[in-house]
Every structure is written in structure tokens, then in C-alpha cells.
Backbone as JSON, one array per atom type, in Angstrom:
{
  "sequence": "XXXXXXXXXXXXXXXXXXXXXXXXXXXXXXXXXXXXXXXXXXXXXXXXXXXXXXXXXXXXXXXXXXXXXXXXXXXXXXXXXXXXXXXXXXXXXXX",
  "N": [[80.6, 79.83, 92.32], [79.62, 81.42, 94.38], [82.04, 82.24, 95.67], [83.0, 83.99, 93.73], [81.19, 86.07, 93.8], [81.83, 87.14, 96.3], [84.12, 88.33, 95.6], [83.6, 90.48, 94.03], [84.18, 93.28, 94.13], [86.99, 93.44, 94.02], [87.29, 92.14, 91.4], [85.98, 94.03, 89.79], [87.57, 96.44, 90.25], [89.9, 95.51, 88.86], [88.95, 95.18, 86.26], [88.54, 97.85, 85.55], [90.91, 98.85, 84.39], [90.78, 97.55, 81.9], [88.62, 98.76, 80.69], [89.48, 101.21, 79.84], [90.43, 102.4, 76.81], [93.08, 103.27, 76.15], [94.75, 102.3, 78.31], [94.15, 99.57, 78.03], [95.24, 99.2, 75.48], [98.04, 99.59, 76.17], [98.4, 97.42, 77.9], [97.85, 95.08, 76.26], [99.94, 95.41, 74.53], [102.13, 94.94, 76.2], [101.79, 92.44, 76.59], [103.28, 90.04, 75.9], [106.05, 90.63, 76.45], [108.32, 92.71, 78.08], [108.51, 96.28, 77.96], [109.78, 99.58, 77.04], [109.04, 103.07, 77.79], [109.3, 104.58, 75.33], [108.97, 102.57, 73.37], [106.36, 101.84, 73.84], [105.14, 104.17, 73.24], [105.61, 104.32, 70.52], [104.09, 102.31, 69.52], [101.46, 102.66, 70.32], [100.6, 105.18, 69.98], [100.11, 107.05, 72.05], [100.49, 109.81, 74.02], [103.64, 110.61, 75.64], [103.4, 111.75, 78.29], [100.82, 110.81, 79.07], [101.06, 108.1, 78.78], [102.92, 107.56, 80.93], [101.51, 108.45, 83.07], [99.39, 106.43, 82.97], [100.98, 104.18, 83.33], [102.14, 104.57, 85.93], [99.8, 104.59, 87.47], [98.82, 101.89, 87.03], [101.04, 100.58, 88.16], [100.55, 101.27, 90.83], [98.12, 99.85, 91.24], [99.13, 97.25, 91.34], [99.18, 95.88, 88.95], [101.14, 96.14, 87.11], [104.59, 95.83, 86.85], [108.16, 97.25, 87.3], [111.35, 97.63, 85.95], [114.45, 99.04, 86.28], [116.9, 99.32, 83.74], [120.07, 100.17, 82.88], [119.79, 103.18, 81.53], [117.06, 103.23, 81.14], [113.65, 102.57, 81.94], [111.85, 99.6, 82.16], [108.75, 98.06, 81.62], [106.42, 95.54, 82.77], [103.74, 93.18, 82.74], [102.64, 92.28, 85.89], [100.66, 90.71, 87.13], [99.27, 87.74, 87.08], [96.48, 87.2, 86.56], [95.85, 89.25, 84.81], [97.47, 88.65, 82.54], [96.16, 86.26, 81.7], [93.54, 87.17, 81.22], [93.98, 88.79, 78.91], [95.06, 86.89, 77.16], [92.68, 85.43, 76.82], [90.99, 87.46, 75.57], [92.47, 87.74, 73.3], [92.01, 85.27, 72.14], [89.16, 85.23, 71.72], [88.71, 87.57, 70.1], [90.27, 87.35, 67.93], [89.2, 85.83, 65.9]],
  "CA": [[79.9, 81.29, 92.08], [79.61, 82.33, 95.63], [83.4, 82.84, 95.83], [83.16, 85.06, 92.74], [80.43, 87.17, 94.19], [82.48, 87.66, 97.36], [85.34, 89.13, 95.05], [83.25, 91.36, 92.86], [84.83, 94.44, 94.22], [88.27, 93.17, 93.35], [87.24, 92.02, 89.92], [85.59, 95.39, 89.33], [88.72, 97.22, 90.08], [90.75, 95.1, 87.86], [88.31, 95.37, 84.95], [88.61, 99.18, 85.19], [92.01, 98.9, 83.4], [90.34, 96.97, 80.64], [87.58, 99.67, 80.15], [89.92, 102.37, 79.16], [91.07, 101.88, 75.6], [94.51, 103.45, 76.19], [95.15, 101.36, 79.17], [94.04, 98.3, 77.38], [96.16, 99.13, 74.38], [99.31, 99.35, 76.65], [98.46, 96.02, 78.44], [98.02, 94.24, 75.14], [101.29, 95.62, 73.99], [103.04, 94.51, 77.14], [101.38, 91.01, 77.07], [104.23, 88.93, 75.81], [107.23, 91.09, 76.66], [108.47, 93.99, 78.66], [108.77, 97.34, 76.97], [110.07, 100.9, 77.8], [108.04, 104.0, 77.45], [109.49, 104.81, 73.96], [108.48, 101.43, 72.62], [104.97, 101.83, 74.02], [104.68, 105.41, 72.54], [105.62, 104.16, 69.14], [103.03, 101.14, 68.95], [100.18, 102.97, 70.68], [100.38, 106.62, 69.52], [99.59, 107.81, 73.09], [101.46, 110.73, 74.42], [104.42, 110.21, 76.63], [102.84, 112.0, 79.57], [99.7, 110.11, 79.19], [101.65, 106.79, 79.17], [103.59, 107.72, 82.22], [100.31, 108.37, 84.2], [98.69, 105.15, 83.08], [101.82, 103.2, 83.93], [102.08, 104.89, 87.31], [98.62, 104.03, 88.19], [98.79, 100.44, 87.02], [101.94, 100.0, 89.09], [100.0, 101.4, 92.17], [97.29, 98.77, 91.33], [99.73, 95.95, 91.22], [99.0, 95.15, 87.6], [102.51, 96.27, 86.29], [106.14, 95.94, 87.48], [109.1, 97.83, 86.39], [112.83, 97.35, 86.21], [115.5, 99.93, 85.58], [118.02, 98.77, 83.11], [120.85, 101.18, 82.41], [119.05, 104.58, 81.82], [115.65, 103.01, 80.74], [112.77, 101.82, 82.74], [110.99, 98.61, 81.38], [107.57, 97.65, 82.2], [105.88, 94.14, 82.33], [102.54, 92.75, 83.52], [103.02, 91.41, 87.05], [99.55, 90.1, 87.63], [98.98, 86.6, 86.15], [95.17, 87.26, 85.98], [95.84, 90.05, 83.65], [97.98, 87.77, 81.38], [95.17, 85.29, 81.47], [92.43, 87.98, 80.54], [94.49, 89.28, 77.6], [95.07, 85.73, 76.39], [91.36, 85.08, 76.55], [90.63, 88.45, 74.71], [93.0, 87.49, 71.96], [91.37, 84.1, 71.53], [87.71, 85.67, 71.33], [88.66, 88.58, 69.16], [91.12, 87.1, 66.87], [88.59, 84.85, 65.19]],
  "C": [[79.94, 82.06, 93.28], [81.1, 83.02, 95.92], [83.55, 84.15, 94.83], [82.36, 86.32, 93.25], [81.16, 87.73, 95.42], [83.69, 88.62, 96.79], [85.04, 90.14, 94.01], [83.9, 92.69, 92.92], [86.38, 94.41, 93.64], [88.33, 92.95, 91.9], [86.83, 93.22, 89.26], [86.7, 96.26, 89.1], [89.71, 96.8, 88.84], [90.26, 95.31, 86.56], [88.29, 96.86, 84.56], [89.79, 99.53, 84.19], [91.75, 98.34, 81.98], [89.26, 97.8, 80.04], [88.07, 100.86, 79.5], [90.82, 101.89, 78.01], [92.62, 102.12, 75.52], [95.24, 102.37, 77.13], [95.2, 99.82, 78.6], [95.09, 98.07, 76.31], [97.72, 98.78, 75.06], [99.32, 97.86, 77.28], [98.64, 94.99, 77.34], [99.33, 94.31, 74.49], [102.34, 94.99, 74.9], [102.72, 93.01, 77.5], [102.47, 90.02, 76.9], [105.73, 89.39, 76.11], [107.37, 92.42, 77.32], [108.89, 94.99, 77.66], [109.05, 98.7, 77.8], [108.97, 101.88, 77.23], [108.0, 104.41, 75.93], [108.82, 103.8, 73.16], [106.93, 101.62, 72.64], [104.3, 103.01, 73.28], [104.51, 105.04, 71.03], [104.5, 103.26, 68.6], [101.63, 101.85, 69.24], [99.66, 104.43, 70.3], [99.59, 107.38, 70.72], [100.75, 108.69, 73.49], [102.38, 110.17, 75.55], [103.9, 110.64, 78.14], [101.69, 111.22, 80.0], [100.04, 108.61, 79.57], [102.24, 106.65, 80.49], [102.49, 107.69, 83.33], [99.74, 107.15, 84.19], [99.62, 104.07, 83.69], [102.0, 103.28, 85.38], [100.92, 104.27, 88.08], [98.43, 102.6, 88.09], [99.9, 99.78, 87.91], [101.22, 100.17, 90.45], [98.78, 100.2, 92.33], [97.81, 97.42, 91.3], [99.54, 95.22, 89.99], [100.31, 95.1, 86.85], [103.53, 96.31, 87.36], [107.0, 96.64, 86.56], [110.36, 97.58, 86.8], [113.61, 98.39, 85.52], [116.62, 99.17, 84.94], [118.78, 99.91, 82.35], [120.0, 102.49, 82.55], [117.53, 104.42, 81.46], [114.93, 102.2, 81.78], [111.92, 100.85, 81.81], [109.86, 98.23, 82.22], [107.06, 96.23, 81.7], [104.67, 94.04, 83.18], [102.98, 91.84, 84.68], [101.94, 90.54, 87.56], [99.05, 88.99, 86.63], [97.6, 86.6, 85.68], [95.15, 88.18, 84.78], [96.32, 89.5, 82.37], [96.76, 86.98, 80.92], [93.95, 85.99, 80.62], [92.84, 88.29, 79.2], [94.61, 88.07, 76.69], [93.58, 85.48, 75.92], [90.79, 86.07, 75.49], [91.09, 88.2, 73.28], [92.35, 86.17, 71.29], [90.0, 84.47, 71.09], [87.78, 86.65, 70.21], [89.45, 88.42, 67.9], [90.41, 86.02, 65.84], [88.34, 85.53, 63.71]]
}
């Protein structure tokens, strides 16, 4: 528990992405495979400009990574802690 208290700032920063419903929707959609902006737009009903802002911010926070393939950029979750948190939420909320 002491170690967790020492990392409260880090944990709080990570949880900010989970407190925004649009960012959370994007993360849940990216949970099991990489997607491009068009695919994210179709599934989440978030505007292209808003998605781009969220993706950019989450890349700066080291939550996401991207790879350009042909003319498209594909995004994926790069932080294993985020993958585990989403998996835990799926278990908790899919009852």
C-alpha cells in the first residue's frame, strides 16, 4: 500500500483518461485491436476533430501509440496498465 501512495500522482493522471466519457469510449474501442480515426468515428459518434484531439493528448500521455500504414494512421493502446484497467472494467460491468 505504501508504494501505491507514493504513486498517487501517476495513478491520478492515468485515471483522468477514464473520467472523460469520450476518451473512455475510444480506449474501450481500441482495447483489442488497432483502429484508424474513421473506424473510431463510426463506432463512437464523436466528431473527427474531437477524436484527433483526444488521440493526440493520449499519445502525449504515453497511453496510445500510432503507426502509419499506407495513407492511414492506426492507433493502439501502448500502456499495459490501461489494457488491464479496461479488462477489469469489462469484467465488472458486463455482469
